[in-house]
BATI-601979 format. One record per residue (C-alpha): x, y, z negated. Coordinates in steps of 0.2 Angstrom, whole numbers, plus 5000, padded with zeros to 4 digits. Each point is the difference from the previous one (the first is absolute). Layout:
BEGIN
+------+------+------+
:    X :    Y :    Z :
+------+------+------+
:    X :    Y :    Z :
...
+------+------+------+
***
This chain:
BEGIN
+------+------+------+
:    X :    Y :    Z :
+------+------+------+
: 4999 : 4846 : 5243 :
: 5014 : 4995 : 5011 :
: 5006 : 4983 : 4997 :
: 5019 : 4995 : 4996 :
: 5012 : 4988 : 4991 :
: 4993 : 4994 : 4983 :
: 5003 : 5009 : 4986 :
: 4990 : 5002 : 4984 :
: 4984 : 5009 : 4998 :
: 5001 : 5017 : 4991 :
: 4981 : 4999 : 4991 :
: 5006 : 4997 : 4983 :
: 4997 : 4983 : 4993 :
: 4999 : 4992 : 5017 :
: 5016 : 4995 : 5005 :
: 4996 : 4990 : 5016 :
: 5012 : 5001 : 5016 :
: 4994 : 5013 : 5009 :
: 5003 : 5006 : 5019 :
: 4986 : 5014 : 5003 :
: 5007 : 5017 : 4999 :
: 4992 : 5015 : 4996 :
: 4998 : 5010 : 5016 :
: 5000 : 5017 : 4991 :
: 5018 : 4996 : 4994 :
: 5007 : 4997 : 5016 :
: 4994 : 5015 : 5008 :
: 5008 : 5009 : 4986 :
: 5013 : 4992 : 5001 :
: 5000 : 4995 : 4983 :
: 5008 : 4985 : 4990 :
: 4992 : 4984 : 5006 :
: 4984 : 4994 : 4988 :
: 4993 : 4984 : 5005 :
: 4983 : 4991 : 4996 :
: 4994 : 4982 : 5001 :
: 4983 : 5006 : 5006 :
: 4988 : 5014 : 5004 :
: 4991 : 4996 : 4983 :
: 5015 : 5002 : 4991 :
: 5004 : 5016 : 5009 :
: 4983 : 5007 : 4998 :
: 4999 : 4996 : 4980 :
: 5017 : 5008 : 5000 :
: 4998 : 5014 : 5011 :
: 4994 : 5015 : 4987 :
: 5017 : 4999 : 4993 :
: 5011 : 4995 : 5014 :
: 4994 : 5016 : 5009 :
: 5009 : 5010 : 4988 :
: 5016 : 4993 : 5008 :
: 4996 : 5009 : 5016 :
: 5001 : 5017 : 4992 :
: 5011 : 5013 : 5010 :
: 5018 : 5005 : 4993 :
: 4997 : 5018 : 4992 :
: 5004 : 5015 : 5011 :
: 5015 : 5010 : 4997 :
: 4999 : 5012 : 4984 :
: 5003 : 5015 : 5011 :
: 4985 : 4995 : 5009 :
: 4989 : 4996 : 4986 :
: 5002 : 5014 : 4991 :
: 5000 : 5013 : 5013 :
: 4985 : 5012 : 4998 :
: 4996 : 4994 : 4982 :
: 4995 : 5012 : 4987 :
: 5010 : 4997 : 4984 :
: 4990 : 5001 : 4984 :
: 5016 : 5006 : 4989 :
: 5019 : 5003 : 5003 :
: 5006 : 4983 : 5002 :
: 5006 : 4994 : 5017 :
: 5003 : 4984 : 5007 :
: 5020 : 4996 : 5004 :
: 5008 : 4986 : 5008 :
: 4996 : 4984 : 4996 :
: 5015 : 4985 : 5002 :
: 4998 : 4985 : 5006 :
: 4990 : 4984 : 4989 :
: 5014 : 4991 : 4988 :
: 5005 : 4984 : 5003 :
: 4995 : 4986 : 4984 :
: 5013 : 4984 : 5003 :
: 4991 : 4986 : 5005 :
: 5003 : 4989 : 4985 :
: 4988 : 5012 : 4990 :
: 4982 : 4993 : 4997 :
: 4989 : 5012 : 5010 :
: 4981 : 5004 : 5002 :
: 4989 : 4993 : 5014 :
: 4998 : 5018 : 5007 :
: 5022 : 5004 : 5000 :
: 5000 : 4996 : 5020 :
: 4983 : 5004 : 5005 :
: 4995 : 5012 : 4990 :
: 4983 : 4994 : 4998 :
: 4996 : 4993 : 4982 :
: 4990 : 4984 : 5005 :
: 4997 : 4991 : 4984 :
: 4994 : 5016 : 4991 :
: 4989 : 5004 : 5015 :
: 4992 : 4984 : 4997 :
: 5001 : 4995 : 4982 :
: 4984 : 5000 : 4989 :
: 5011 : 5010 : 4988 :
: 4993 : 5016 : 5010 :
: 4985 : 4995 : 4993 :
: 5002 : 4991 : 4984 :
: 5011 : 5005 : 4984 :
: 5009 : 4984 : 4996 :
: 5005 : 4995 : 4983 :
: 5019 : 4997 : 5003 :
: 5008 : 4985 : 4995 :
: 5014 : 4997 : 4988 :
: 5013 : 4997 : 5014 :
: 4993 : 5016 : 5010 :
: 5002 : 5010 : 4986 :
: 5016 : 4995 : 4999 :
: 5005 : 5004 : 5017 :
: 4992 : 5017 : 5001 :
: 5008 : 5004 : 4983 :
: 5017 : 4996 : 5006 :
: 4997 : 5012 : 5017 :
: 4994 : 5014 : 4989 :
: 5016 : 4999 : 4990 :
: 5010 : 5001 : 5016 :
: 4990 : 5014 : 5006 :
: 5002 : 5010 : 4983 :
: 5017 : 4998 : 5001 :
: 5002 : 5006 : 5017 :
: 4989 : 5014 : 4998 :
: 5011 : 5007 : 4985 :
: 5015 : 4998 : 5012 :
: 4991 : 5012 : 5011 :
: 4993 : 5011 : 4989 :
: 5020 : 5003 : 4993 :
: 5006 : 5002 : 5017 :
: 4987 : 5018 : 5003 :
: 5008 : 5013 : 5002 :
: 5002 : 5018 : 5009 :
: 5008 : 4996 : 5018 :
: 4996 : 4982 : 5001 :
: 4988 : 4994 : 5015 :
: 4985 : 4989 : 4997 :
: 5008 : 4988 : 5014 :
: 5015 : 4999 : 4988 :
: 4990 : 4994 : 4985 :
: 4990 : 4988 : 5012 :
: 5019 : 4992 : 5005 :
: 5002 : 4999 : 4979 :
: 4984 : 4993 : 4999 :
: 5002 : 4987 : 5014 :
: 5017 : 4995 : 4992 :
: 4995 : 4997 : 4983 :
: 4985 : 4990 : 5005 :
: 5011 : 4989 : 5012 :
: 5013 : 4999 : 4987 :
: 4987 : 4992 : 4990 :
: 4996 : 4986 : 5013 :
: 4983 : 5010 : 5003 :
: 4990 : 5008 : 5013 :
: 4994 : 5016 : 4999 :
: 4982 : 4999 : 5001 :
: 4995 : 5017 : 5011 :
: 5011 : 4994 : 5016 :
: 4993 : 4997 : 5014 :
: 4982 : 4999 : 4990 :
: 4988 : 5005 : 5012 :
: 5013 : 5006 : 5011 :
: 5007 : 5012 : 4986 :
: 5019 : 5003 : 5005 :
: 5009 : 5001 : 4982 :
: 5004 : 4992 : 4985 :
: 4990 : 5010 : 4988 :
: 4990 : 5016 : 5001 :
: 5007 : 5019 : 4995 :
: 4987 : 5013 : 4998 :
: 5007 : 5019 : 4999 :
: 4988 : 5012 : 4993 :
: 4982 : 5001 : 5011 :
: 5002 : 4984 : 5003 :
: 4989 : 4989 : 4990 :
: 5007 : 4982 : 5005 :
: 5007 : 4990 : 5014 :
: 5013 : 5011 : 5005 :
: 5015 : 4994 : 5010 :
: 5016 : 5004 : 4996 :
: 5009 : 5008 : 5012 :
: 5017 : 5012 : 5002 :
: 4991 : 5017 : 4992 :
: 5012 : 5003 : 4985 :
: 4991 : 5002 : 4981 :
: 5000 : 5020 : 4997 :
: 5000 : 5006 : 4981 :
: 4983 : 5002 : 4995 :
: 4995 : 4986 : 5009 :
: 4989 : 4985 : 4991 :
: 5001 : 4982 : 5011 :
: 4991 : 4984 : 4993 :
: 5009 : 4984 : 5006 :
: 4990 : 4986 : 5002 :
: 5007 : 4983 : 4997 :
: 4994 : 4982 : 5005 :
: 5010 : 4984 : 4998 :
: 4997 : 4984 : 5008 :
: 5008 : 4985 : 4991 :
: 4996 : 4982 : 5001 :
: 4984 : 5002 : 5006 :
: 4993 : 5014 : 4989 :
: 4999 : 5020 : 5001 :
: 5002 : 5012 : 4987 :
: 4997 : 5018 : 5002 :
: 5005 : 5018 : 4991 :
: 5002 : 5017 : 5003 :
: 5005 : 5015 : 4990 :
: 5001 : 5020 : 5007 :
: 5018 : 5007 : 4996 :
: 5006 : 5019 : 4999 :
: 5012 : 5006 : 5013 :
: 5010 : 5014 : 4989 :
: 4992 : 5014 : 4991 :
: 4980 : 4998 : 5002 :
: 4989 : 5012 : 4998 :
: 4991 : 4996 : 4981 :
: 4984 : 5002 : 5012 :
: 5004 : 4983 : 5007 :
: 5009 : 4992 : 4988 :
: 4982 : 5002 : 4990 :
: 4990 : 4993 : 5017 :
: 5016 : 4985 : 4998 :
: 4998 : 4997 : 4981 :
: 4980 : 5001 : 5000 :
: 5001 : 4985 : 5014 :
: 5011 : 4990 : 4990 :
: 4989 : 5002 : 4984 :
: 4984 : 4996 : 5009 :
: 5007 : 4984 : 5007 :
: 5006 : 4996 : 4981 :
: 4982 : 5004 : 4993 :
: 4993 : 4988 : 5014 :
: 5012 : 4987 : 4994 :
: 4994 : 5000 : 4981 :
: 4983 : 4995 : 5006 :
: 5004 : 4985 : 5011 :
: 4993 : 4985 : 4989 :
: 4989 : 4986 : 5003 :
: 4983 : 5005 : 5003 :
: 5005 : 5017 : 5006 :
: 4989 : 5007 : 5017 :
: 5013 : 5005 : 5013 :
: 4990 : 5014 : 5005 :
: 5003 : 5007 : 4981 :
: 5018 : 5003 : 5006 :
: 4997 : 5015 : 5009 :
: 4988 : 5009 : 4988 :
: 5015 : 4998 : 4988 :
: 5013 : 5006 : 5012 :
: 4988 : 5015 : 5006 :
: 4998 : 5007 : 4982 :
: 5018 : 5002 : 4999 :
: 5003 : 5008 : 5016 :
: 4984 : 5011 : 4999 :
: 5005 : 5008 : 4985 :
: 5017 : 5008 : 5010 :
: 4992 : 5006 : 5014 :
: 5006 : 4986 : 5012 :
: 4989 : 4988 : 5011 :
: 5001 : 4981 : 5005 :
: 5002 : 4993 : 5016 :
: 4984 : 4991 : 5005 :
: 5007 : 4990 : 5015 :
: 5013 : 4989 : 4993 :
: 4997 : 4987 : 4985 :
: 5009 : 4988 : 4990 :
: 5000 : 4982 : 5005 :
: 5003 : 4981 : 4996 :
: 5016 : 4993 : 5003 :
: 5010 : 4984 : 5000 :
: 5003 : 4988 : 5013 :
: 4992 : 5012 : 5012 :
: 5006 : 5020 : 5001 :
: 4982 : 5005 : 5001 :
: 4984 : 4992 : 4993 :
: 4985 : 5003 : 4986 :
: 4998 : 5009 : 4990 :
: 4997 : 5017 : 5007 :
: 5005 : 5012 : 4986 :
: 4994 : 5017 : 5002 :
: 5008 : 5015 : 4991 :
: 4986 : 5011 : 4999 :
: 4983 : 5003 : 4990 :
: 4983 : 4993 : 5007 :
: 5008 : 4986 : 5010 :
: 4992 : 4986 : 5005 :
: 5011 : 4984 : 4998 :
: 4994 : 4985 : 4997 :
: 5007 : 4987 : 4985 :
: 5004 : 4999 : 4983 :
: 5019 : 4996 : 4993 :
: 5003 : 4984 : 4997 :
: 5016 : 4991 : 4992 :
: 5012 : 4994 : 5014 :
: 4996 : 5015 : 5010 :
: 5014 : 5009 : 5009 :
: 5000 : 5017 : 5008 :
: 5005 : 5015 : 5001 :
: 4995 : 5019 : 4994 :
: 5007 : 5014 : 5012 :
: 4992 : 5017 : 4997 :
: 5005 : 5013 : 5014 :
: 4997 : 5017 : 4993 :
: 4999 : 5018 : 5009 :
: 5003 : 5017 : 4994 :
: 4987 : 5006 : 5010 :
: 4984 : 4990 : 5008 :
: 4999 : 4984 : 5001 :
: 4998 : 4996 : 5019 :
: 5013 : 4993 : 5011 :
: 5006 : 4999 : 5019 :
: 5011 : 4988 : 5010 :
: 5014 : 5005 : 5008 :
: 5001 : 4994 : 5022 :
: 5012 : 4987 : 4992 :
: 4986 : 4991 : 4992 :
: 5009 : 4998 : 4984 :
: 5004 : 5017 : 4992 :
: 4985 : 5004 : 4990 :
: 5001 : 5018 : 4993 :
: 4987 : 5013 : 4990 :
: 4988 : 5008 : 5013 :
: 5004 : 5017 : 4991 :
: 5018 : 4996 : 5001 :
: 5002 : 5001 : 4981 :
: 5011 : 4989 : 4990 :
: 4996 : 4984 : 4996 :
: 5009 : 4986 : 4987 :
: 4997 : 4982 : 4996 :
: 5005 : 4986 : 4989 :
: 4997 : 4981 : 5000 :
: 5002 : 4985 : 4989 :
: 4994 : 4982 : 5003 :
: 4989 : 4992 : 4987 :
: 4996 : 4985 : 4995 :
: 4983 : 4998 : 4987 :
: 5006 : 4989 : 4983 :
: 4987 : 4993 : 4989 :
: 5003 : 5016 : 4988 :
: 5002 : 5013 : 5013 :
: 5015 : 5001 : 5015 :
: 5018 : 4997 : 5002 :
: 5008 : 5013 : 5013 :
: 5010 : 4989 : 5011 :
: 5009 : 5016 : 5007 :
: 5004 : 5007 : 4981 :
: 5014 : 5013 : 5000 :
: 5017 : 4996 : 4992 :
: 5013 : 5009 : 4995 :
: 5009 : 5002 : 5015 :
: 4983 : 5008 : 5007 :
: 5001 : 5020 : 5005 :
: 4993 : 5014 : 4986 :
: 4990 : 5013 : 5006 :
: 5001 : 5015 : 4987 :
: 4986 : 4995 : 4989 :
: 5003 : 4981 : 5002 :
: 5016 : 5000 : 4986 :
: 4987 : 4993 : 4988 :
: 4994 : 4986 : 5010 :
: 5003 : 4983 : 4994 :
: 5009 : 4989 : 5012 :
: 5007 : 4983 : 4999 :
: 5015 : 4989 : 5006 :
: 4996 : 4990 : 5014 :
: 4993 : 4983 : 4997 :
: 5015 : 4993 : 5011 :
: 5013 : 5004 : 5014 :
: 4996 : 4991 : 5016 :
: 5017 : 4996 : 5011 :
: 5006 : 5015 : 5009 :
: 5011 : 4988 : 5014 :
: 4994 : 5000 : 5018 :
: 5002 : 4980 : 5002 :
: 4983 : 4992 : 4999 :
: 4993 : 4994 : 4983 :
+------+------+------+
***
């Protein structure tokens, strides 16, 4: 490593004055990274090397020759949106690397949250629901998913919060928008939504040190009844799964419940993605698979907080990923739907922290769904709180 004027060691928890700089960062012309010693450099190398990743190639290059599974095609992606400096942000906001998440013991241990952690996560979830409702009510024929992303970004920032997906492991936008055959992690772009599309909007908000997470699939114009059934079945499977959440329930049983609902309609359950713990970290234990005969470990306890977010395909369950390394699509090009809620295990069952309100978007079969007024309204000014 090269020696420079004293800085602070970048190994988390060290804080010592440092003059040695990473030689790889220098050769790649990256922002300087300082370490106090070879030992600190070596102990942090497994994480620090992620900063050396080369920028992705231009879209026109990465999709050349790629065989798409369905009819959807990528469109122009606008630059990453700016979050005002006064807003609190997660550790990956600038680097793209969720260092705290990677190093945390919560990746392997399901934590019982404290009262303060529950309160913080509940508030982040409330804001996530408010923003999702705003996004859902903006869905219409002709709007682009990039425009939806702008609406989401503005709504999150107006609540003095940070959009959790933005630069998480390099994700370029403030929400995920997954259209038709896209299972999850769709990148908002300039393609206008068309009559008959279905689109999932996935919202995650970081507020005062805590994340919330929720998503729903919306109809665009007049949707074929068979795809309406796919969306409604996906929602029903989530509700059935939520109903079994309580202390003592096995995490692996969630997939059994979802699969029974889905298979009755001839649909399939995606196996590559699962629900997850959430709170101070965006993703942590437990892992919650949505398919039957999974090997998830753990028993639900009062104070656990996690998501259930089944991804259900009209055809086969297998998935593949576009060359942008984010957009997950069905391998056979069939459509996919998803719904997600964040849950807190209580002494008698669970609390849906991202529960629907009277402002929530209604699907055709949803007119009989019990909705609730928001618990409270958060400040919508852009001044620091």
